[in-house]
N, C-alpha and C positions, 0 to 999 in steps of 0.2 A: 457460575454464570448471572450474576444478575442482571434483570431487563435496564433498556436504558430510560430515564427519567421523563416524566411526563412533559411535553410540549410548554411546560411553564416555566420550566428550567434550560432552555433553550431561547436564540435570540430572537427575537420579532419578527412574523411573518410578513412585514413589509419592510425588511431588507432586501435595496437591491444591488445589481451590481456590485454599483459605486463602493454603495458601504463595506460589502464582501470587501474588496480591497480594500477599503480605508483600514476596517477593524481587524481585519486577517492581518495582513502586511505589518501589525508592530512585532508578530508573534516571530516574523526571521529576522528580529536584529538580534544583535551581541551586545549582552551586557555584561558588566563584572559580576563576578563571583561575592556572595555573601560566605558564611556559613555553611560548610559541606561535609559529609557523612566523608568524605575525602579528598584534603585540605591541596592549599597549592603546595607544588612542589614535594606533592609524596611519591616517589618515584619509588622508594622502599615499600609504601604501604600496600597492602593486599587489598584489591576492589572487589567487593564483594557482590555475586552474577546471582540473580533467581533467570530462570526458565518457566513460561509457562503456555505451555503449547508443545506437544512433544515428537510433533509428527515428522514432513524430512527435511520442510524447511526450517523447522524449529532444529532439529537434530543439528543440521549445517551452520543454523548461526550462532548458534551457541561456541561449537567447533571453531570459528571464525571469529568471535568473541575472546576465546581461550588462546587462539593463534596473535592474535595481534597484539596482547600486552602479557607479558611472562606472568606479572605481578595481580591478574585476576585466577579468580576460583569460583567454580561454582559449589552453591553451599544449599540453594533448596530448588524443585522442581517441581511442576503443577501440570498436569493433565486432566479431562474426565473422565480418559480412561487408564487404569493400573496397567494393562498391556504394552500401551505405548511409553509409559514411564520404560518399563521394565526393557521395552526392545530400544529406545534414546540410549538408558545408561551404558546396556547390551554392548552399543558402536561407539561410545567413549571409552569405552575400558579398552577397549582394543587402539586404541592411541596414546601416545606417550605422553600422557598429562600428572601424570603421577598423583601425588596429594587433592591436586587441583580439582582434581573431578573424587570429592568424598562425601557424597550424598547420605546421610545418618537418614535410618528409616523414618525418622520421624520428620524432615523434612522435606517429605516425597508427598506431595500432596493432590486427591481423586476430588470427584467431584463439582458442580456447578460454583463454587466457590473458591476453588482449589487458588485461584488470582491472589485473592485477600491475605492468606498465607504466604503466600511465596511472596508478595509485594514487602509485607512485614520482613520479610527474613532477608534481603540484603541491600544493598547501597544502588543497582543499574539492573535493571528488570525486561526482559528477550520477551516481546509479546509478538506468538506466531499462534496463534489460535484462529478457528473460522474468521474471516475479518466480522458478521454477523456481534461479536461479543467485542471488539475493540475497544468501541467507545467510554464502554463502561469502565474496562480496566486502565485501559487509558488514562481515566478521569480519579477513577483509588488510587494509582500510583503517585501521579501530581501531586493527589492531595496530600500522599504520606511522603511528597519528597525525595522522590526516587526519580533517576538521570533513567531516562527511556531508550532502546532502540525496537520502536514499533514499526512493523512488517503492513505495507502495503495489502489493499488498502484500508484506509483508515476506517471506513464506515462503509455501508449497504444502501445507506437514505439519506434524502435532505436533513431531517429531522440529527441523525448520525453525525455528518457534517459538524449544525450548528453546536452541538456537544462537546465533536474534536478542538473546534476551534479560541469554544470557552477554557476548555483545559489548556491548550496551547498557550492561551491569554495570563492564565493561571501559573503557568510552568515558566514564563516570562520575568514575570514578578518576582518570583523564586529561584531566576538563577540559573533552571535547570535546564540539561541538553537533553534535547532529544533531535534523534537521527532516524531518517525516516528510509526503510528500505528500497525507496525506489532507488536501488543501484547504478542507474546509467549515470548518475549524478557524480558517484565518485569514483567511476573510469577517466582515467586521466585520456586516453585515447578522445572521447565524448568529450574532455573539458576543453581541450585543445582545439580540436574539429570548432566546435561553439564558438571559440573566440576566435579563429579565421571568418566565422560567420558573422559572428556580433560583433565585435573590436574590431577587427581588421577588414569587415565590409568588402570581403575577395568574390563573392556572389551583388555585389550591390545592397540593396531594398529587397527582403524578403518580399514573395507575390504569391505563393499561393506552396503547399506542403502536402506532398502524397503519403499516407502514413499506414502502414503494412504491419500487421501481425497475424498473418494465416499460417497455422502449424496444423499438428495432425491430433490427435483424441490423447487424453489423459487416464489414468489408472481408476481405476474400481474396484472396491475393496469387497465387495457382493454380499450378500446378504444372510440370516442366518436364523431360524425359527424362533431363537430367545430372545431377540431383539428386539424392541417398540419401535416402532414408524417415529420417534425421533432419536434413540441412538442411530436405527440405521440411516437417515437424513442425516445426523451428525458425524457420523466414521464416512457418508459419500456427498460432503458438502459440500464439493464443487458443485452438487446437481442441483439446486434448490437455489434460487436469489436471495431469499432473507439468508440466508448462511453468506453466499460467496459474493453477490450482488451481479450474478450470471459472469458469463467468462471474458467478458466486455470490461469489467469492471475487477475483477482477481487477476485474470492474469495481461490484459491488452493495457491494462494501465499503463505498461512500464513503456508502451508505445506513446500514447496520450500525453504524457509526461514530457517525453522529449519533444514533442510540437509544444505542448505549453512554455516550455522553457525555449525555443528558439523565440517566440512572439512575444515574451517577457511576462510570463504569467499572468495574464491578464483573462477575464471572459468573455470567452463569443456575446455576441448577442443572442443567434438564436442555433437550432440545428434541427436537420431533417433526417431521417434515417428509413432503414428495413432490414427486416433479418427476420430468422426463420428456423424453423429444426427439417434437415431435409436428410442425414445421416443415423444423429442420434433420435428414433421415433420410439424406442424399446423404454416402457415406461421405469426401466432402474435408473434411465439418464433423467429422473427426475423432469423439472420443468422450466429447465435453460433451453434457450438458442443452442446453434451452432454455427451461426454464423451471420454478422452484422455490417452495414455497410451506411456510416455516417456521414452527411456535409456541414463543417461547421461553418459558418459565415460571421467574421470578425466585425468591429466597430473600426476599425484601422482600414478596415478593403478588403484584408488579406483571407484565403479562405484555406482550410486544411479537408484534404480528401481523404476519409479513414475506413479501412476495412480490417477484420479478423474475422476467423474463422479456425475452428477444430473439428479436421474432416480427414479421414485418414484418405490416403493414396490420393492426396490434390498435391498442388506445388506449395510448397513452401514459402514464404518471404515475409521476413522480420526486417524492416527498416524504413527508413525517414527520406525523400528524395524532398528537397530542396531547392523549389525554386526561385532564383532571384533575377532583379532585373540586366545583369553583367555575368549570368553563371548560374550552374547549380549544386549540388553540393550531394551528396551520401553518408547522414552519419554513423551509421555503424561499420562503415567501412571508410572511415575515419579519410573521405578526399573529397576535396573541392577544387572544381574545375568552371574556372573563369574563362569567360566567353573571348578572352585575348590574355593570355601571357601563361605565363607554366604553371601546371596543374599541382595540386599543393597534393601530399599523404600525409599520415602523422606516422612516424617510424619512432617514437622515442619509448620508455618501457611500457611494461602491460603488467604491473599488479594486480590482482584477484579484486576487484569494485567489490565484492563479497568482504574479504579483507580492509579493504579502504575504508570501508565505512566506519569501522570496528574500530579502526587503529584513530579515525579521526575522533571518533565519540570518546574514547579513553584517554585523548593527549587534550580535549578541549576540558575534562572533567581536571585534568593534571594539572592545568595550565591555569584553571579558572577564567576563561573565555569560553562560555557557552553556545554552542549550534543550538541554534531552532532552526528547525524545516517546516513548521509551521505552517507557514502558507502556502508555499508549493504543493505539500503532501495533500491539504485540501481542498485544493483548487484542485489538481489531477483528478483526484478523486471524484469529487463534483462532475467534471467531466465527463466521464465512465459512466456515472450514474443519469447523467443529461441523456448521453446517445442512446443506454439501456430504453430512459424513460420515451424518447422518442423514438425506437424500435417499436417496442411492445404497445404504443398506443398508436401508431402510423401518423400522428399530427405532426405538424412543424412546431416544435416549440421554442422558446426564451427563456434565457438562462432566471429571469427573475422566476418564471412559470414553475420550472425545474428547483430550484435557489430554496423556493419559498413550501415549496410541496410539504402538507403535512403528513403526509402517506407515509407510515412505520413499517417495514416489512416483520414478519416475525412472529412468534405468540408473547402474550403478555405477561407469561409466565413460563420457570422450565421445569419440566418434569417427563417421568418417564413412561409418555404415555403414547397413544401413535395417533400423530399427530398427520392433520390430511395433507396430503399432498394439492396446492392450490393447482388448475385448470392450465395449460401453456395458455400464454399472452397470446389474443386472436388482437392483430391492428386492424382498427376500427372499432371494436367492441372491448379492447380492455381500458377499465376503466382508472383515472388518476386522482390522488386527491390530493 
């Protein structure tokens, strides 16, 4: 896993909110395919799939890919750690995929550069490593002309966002399909609920959104005496901002993405936030927070009131309550409640959104109609990064300050050393670059 390029290869630091929208919106367009490794109308052709990152999400994603298209085949697999590859292949062996999952030993790659070897061997790559490494992996895939399923978030800092935006522009020029793991965009019930709000105007104009991702704690892989601190941190990547972006970026981005969708995927003008650690104070939990509250202000006068937490024995709530001039709605409940008239509730089909996103990816490849989720996946990731920066610093920050930040999280190179854990961010003292 190589480091991201220096700032000289990223977008100019003078980029503004308007420039971000202008330069990245092109990446969302649909273009006609040129020549591809999978040809138009090739429904009898096998699409060779590679997997980079064999944790729980990666193992689930490759199953979704195999289930989504009967003519897909896993041909290469990579992870930093060999035991993760073994666990992934072991789980797949219990499924009825037959010879569609037969990865020869010479196509199972480990180490920090495993991604290059996987990408070189496939037509479509699934990128599901810790988010820190996503920009570099994505760039290499696009340079090699490969279609990509890229998990959320796409970066952990602003330089990473610039890098991914440039890759998205390159992907559009090459007519490559780029599908994001922001899976609620592929949920049929959410799509129709959004249509009722945004197109049918069932609750009038949106005034404000109450947005929550409040849940319990997640896994921890423990520690072993033979592990270096670098290995320990990568195996427990959730708990280190340089690897995950903190849980506001790694997990709660799903909720922020839905609020962004509701507001037309534009950028807020500023954000004020607070957060900290109350339950997860043990050093084993690295240096992330366990709760955030962020207030986003938009140039349209709309506001988003957002909370997220990962704390046990507390009330869970994951929902977006949309307040309009003529009513309100709850997105995940698929309920729209006008002040006057009948309440609407979605009662249509509910296939797995994880399956649908891969179905649409492979369909776009076979029908020569590329998908590029570039703009919104970068915008929503930056929203989360902005919220983290505002909470860590304790400052009210503008979009431009955050988007133009030169602060890059993580080491300059990746070696099995005792990479130190940074102190937990203290608002008022945390330095932003």
